[in-house]
N, C-alpha and C positions, 0 to 999 in steps of 0.2 A: 504493499500500499504506500501511496505517496505521503510523506511526512506532512506536506503542506495541506493535504486534504484531512488528515487525521487530526492535526492540531491547528486548525484554521485560525482560530482566534489568536493564537500565539504568533503565527507568521503574518498577521494583518494589522495595519495601522492607517490611520487617516492622515492627510496632509495638514490637519488641523490638531492641535494638542488635545489629548484626552486622558482620563484616568482609567487604568485597567487593573485587573486582578490576575496575576500569573502564578499558578500552582506550581509544584515541584516538578522539575525536569532533570533528565539524565543526559550526559554527554561523554563523548570522548574529548580529551583536551590535552593541551600542551602549554607550559608556562614560558613566559619570556619577559624582558625588560627593555626599556629604552623606547625610542621613537618607532612608531608603526610603520615608517618608510624604509627602514633598513633591509639589507639583503638578508639577513638572518630571519627577520620578520617574515619575508616572503617565502623563504626556504621552509620555514615551519608551516606556513599556510599551504603550501603546495603539498608537503609531506602528509599533513592531516587528512587532505582529500584522498591521497593514495592509500592511507591507513584505513579510512572509512570504506573505500572500495573493497579492500581485502576483508574487512569485517563483514560487509553486506553478502559477499560470496559464501560465507558460512551459513547463511540462512536462506539462500536462493533456492527456489523451487520447493519451499516449506510454507506452512501455514503463517510462519513468522517472518516472511520476506518483507523487505522495506526498500524504499528508494529515496533519493534526494541527498545532496551533500551541501547543505546551505551552511556557509561559514559564518560563525558568530564570534564576537570578540568582547570580553569582559576587561574593562580598565579600571585601574585604581592607583592611588598614590598611598604611600605609608603616612598616614596623619600624624604619627608621632614625629616624623622628620619635617613634613611640609605644612601641617596645619590642615584645616578644613578647606576643601576645594569644592565650590558649588557647581551646579549644573551648567550655568551660562558662561563661566569662564574656566571650564575644565582644562581646555587645551591652551590657554593664554597666560596663566599666572605662574605656573611652575615649569621648570626646565623639563622638557620631554625625555631627558636622559634618566630622569627619576620615575618614569612611568612603568607601571607593572601591568602585565596583560596575560590573559588566558585565552588562547585561540581555541575554539570549540566547534563540534557539530553535534546537534542533538541526535540521540539514539533512542531505540526502543527501550522501555523501562526493564524489560527482562534480560537485557545484556548485562552481564556482571564484570567484576573486576578480572575474574578468571578468564572469561572470554577474551578480553583485552590482552591479558598476558600470553594467552595462547597464540593469538594472531601476531603479537610482537615476537614470539620465539620463532614462528615459522617465517616471517617476513623481515628478516634482519636486513634485506636489501633496501628497505624503505628507510630513508633518513630519520634519525631520532626515534626509531622503533621502540626503544626501551624507555623513552621519556614520556610516551602517551599514558594518560591515566584517566580512570573513571571519576566523573565529577557530578555531584548532585547539588542542585541550588533551587531555593524556593524564593522567588523575588517578592511575592506578595504584592502589595499595592504599588503601582508605578505610574509615572507619567511618561507618555510617549507621543512621538509624531513620526511620519514618513518624510524623509529627506531625499529630494531628488537632485541628481547631479553630483558634481565633484565633491570630494571630502572637504576641500578647502571651504566650501560653502556652509559646512556645519558651524563655523565660527559666528555665522549670522543666524542659524537655525536654533542653535542650543539656548541663546539668550531668550528665544521666544518661548521655549520649553520651561526655562527658568521663571519667566514672568507669569506663566500659567500656573506653575506649581505655587509660586508665592501668592498669587490671587486666590488660590483655593486653599490656604493655610497649611501648605506642605513644604517640606524641605528634604533635600538628598540625604539618603540613609543607606546607601549601598553602592555597588559598583555601577560605572557607566556602562551600558550594553548596547552593542551595535549588532544588527542582524543584516547581513548582505544578501538581499534577496537576488541580486545580479551578480554573477561572478566576475572578478576582475584579476588581472595579472598586472605586475610592474610594468609601467611604460605604456600600458593601454589607455585609450580615451576613458575619461570618467563622466562624460556628458550623459550617459544613459543610465547611470547607476540609481538604484533604488535601496535605501538603507533606513531601517527602522532604528530611531534613536530612543532608547528606553532607560529610565532611571528609577530605581526603587526609592520610594519616599515615605516619610512618616509626618504625623502632625507637627507642626511647629510649637 
């Protein structure tokens, strides 16, 4: 089954800010740090897509078969080092060399740590094979919107999301989450991109 069909609400956002409830989800993921534009970032992004394909093959032609490799990225800063960083200025107030990230692809809930370890053992030719890990996360109450176009435009879109959160008595309380509905590679045009920008929030 197509993941976007099964989890339609999860993979859908309006181009106007909205409040949503996101329940627990499971992912394969890999950690990293620094700017999202580096060669190592794109290498990990490419590797996780290959790893997801290998994982899907284990369930092909079964009742548990699934499809889609939508890349998602969770970003955060160590607040003990840099302080609180809000939604609207997330990419502009702190040196991106200090940025932490987790590149992820959502997977079926029945896939376990053991499944991931087994694929890693068999597919050592995939870069970072032993660095992929199972990750579960419950975002809960979030604000989100759909950003269209280049990533640089998020510097204008995120303040809109911030204003919406503040107007609704909400503040950022979790990782910044981006869901890349359109695949992209380094050097490609970003004009056609569709990216869900989502931030967990709590009452002010």
